[in-house]
C-alpha positions in Angstrom: 12.4 -43.4 -78.7 10.3 -41.5 -76.1 11.8 -38.4 -74.5 12.7 -38.8 -70.8 11.0 -36.4 -68.5 11.4 -35.9 -64.8 8.2 -36.0 -62.8 7.3 -32.7 -61.1 9.5 -30.6 -63.4 8.2 -28.6 -66.4 9.6 -26.1 -68.9 8.6 -23.3 -66.6 10.3 -24.7 -63.5 13.6 -26.2 -64.5 14.8 -27.1 -61.0 13.4 -28.0 -57.6 13.2 -25.5 -54.7 16.1 -25.8 -52.1 14.0 -24.4 -49.2 11.9 -27.4 -47.9 14.8 -29.3 -46.4 16.4 -26.3 -44.4 12.8 -25.3 -43.4 12.3 -28.7 -41.8 15.7 -28.7 -40.2 15.0 -25.2 -38.7 11.7 -26.5 -37.2 13.5 -29.6 -35.7 16.4 -27.6 -34.3 14.0 -25.1 -32.8 12.1 -27.9 -31.1 15.2 -29.6 -29.8 16.4 -26.2 -28.4 13.0 -25.6 -26.7 12.5 -29.1 -25.3 15.9 -29.5 -23.6 16.6 -27.0 -20.9 19.5 -24.7 -21.4 19.6 -24.9 -25.2 18.0 -21.6 -25.9 20.7 -20.5 -28.4 20.0 -23.6 -30.4 16.3 -22.8 -30.4 17.0 -19.2 -31.6 19.3 -20.5 -34.4 16.6 -22.9 -35.5 14.1 -20.1 -35.6 16.5 -17.9 -37.6 16.9 -20.8 -40.1 13.1 -21.1 -40.3 12.7 -17.4 -40.8 15.3 -17.3 -43.5 13.6 -20.2 -45.3 10.2 -18.4 -45.1 11.7 -15.2 -46.6 13.5 -17.3 -49.3 10.3 -19.1 -50.2 8.3 -15.9 -50.5 11.0 -14.3 -52.6 11.5 -17.4 -54.9 7.7 -17.8 -55.5 7.5 -14.0 -56.4 5.1 -13.2 -53.5 7.7 -10.5 -52.4 9.9 -8.3 -54.5 12.3 -7.6 -51.7 13.9 -9.6 -48.9 13.3 -7.1 -46.1 9.5 -6.8 -46.2 8.8 -10.5 -45.5 11.6 -10.4 -43.0 9.9 -7.6 -41.1 6.6 -9.6 -41.3 8.2 -12.7 -39.9 9.8 -10.6 -37.2 6.5 -9.2 -36.2 4.9 -12.6 -36.1 7.7 -13.9 -33.8 7.4 -10.8 -31.6 3.6 -11.2 -31.2 3.8 -14.9 -30.6 6.7 -14.5 -28.2 4.9 -11.8 -26.2 1.8 -13.9 -26.0 3.8 -16.9 -24.8 5.8 -14.9 -22.3 2.8 -13.2 -20.8 0.1 -15.9 -21.1 2.0 -19.0 -20.1 4.6 -20.3 -17.8 7.0 -21.0 -20.7 8.9 -17.8 -20.3 12.1 -19.1 -21.9 10.2 -19.9 -25.1 8.7 -16.4 -25.2 12.1 -14.8 -24.6 13.6 -17.0 -27.4 11.0 -15.9 -29.8 11.3 -12.2 -28.8 15.1 -12.4 -29.2 14.7 -14.0 -32.6 12.3 -11.3 -33.7 15.0 -8.7 -32.9 17.6 -10.6 -34.9 15.2 -11.0 -37.8 14.5 -7.3 -37.8 18.2 -6.5 -37.8 18.7 -8.8 -40.7 15.8 -7.1 -42.5 17.3 -3.7 -41.9 20.6 -4.9 -43.4 18.7 -6.4 -46.4 16.9 -3.1 -46.8 20.2 -1.2 -46.8 21.8 -3.7 -49.2 18.8 -3.6 -51.6 18.7 0.2 -51.7 22.5 0.3 -52.3 23.2 2.2 -49.1 25.4 -0.6 -47.8 
């Protein structure tokens, strides 16, 4: 009798990654928060979920050894994009949401740094 194998899985990768679904949910929640006026906190929470997924993906795929370094990089990306959107367009609410998210991501990165260096 032939051995049953699951497509897409191998001996090296014994399980599927959990990050794609929350990543898509983060993008959708961000868009809903940005499209509808007055839902800026929803947009920020969606961007935080997106940032957490990006950091998790880089950590899981061994592109990063720590959590705080990709967190800082995502925070810088959000800050630059937020500043460009705020100064270069009339969508100031979107720029402020991205700038606020960058501050929260940097704060989470600082906490991750303190935790990983056993100072917290």
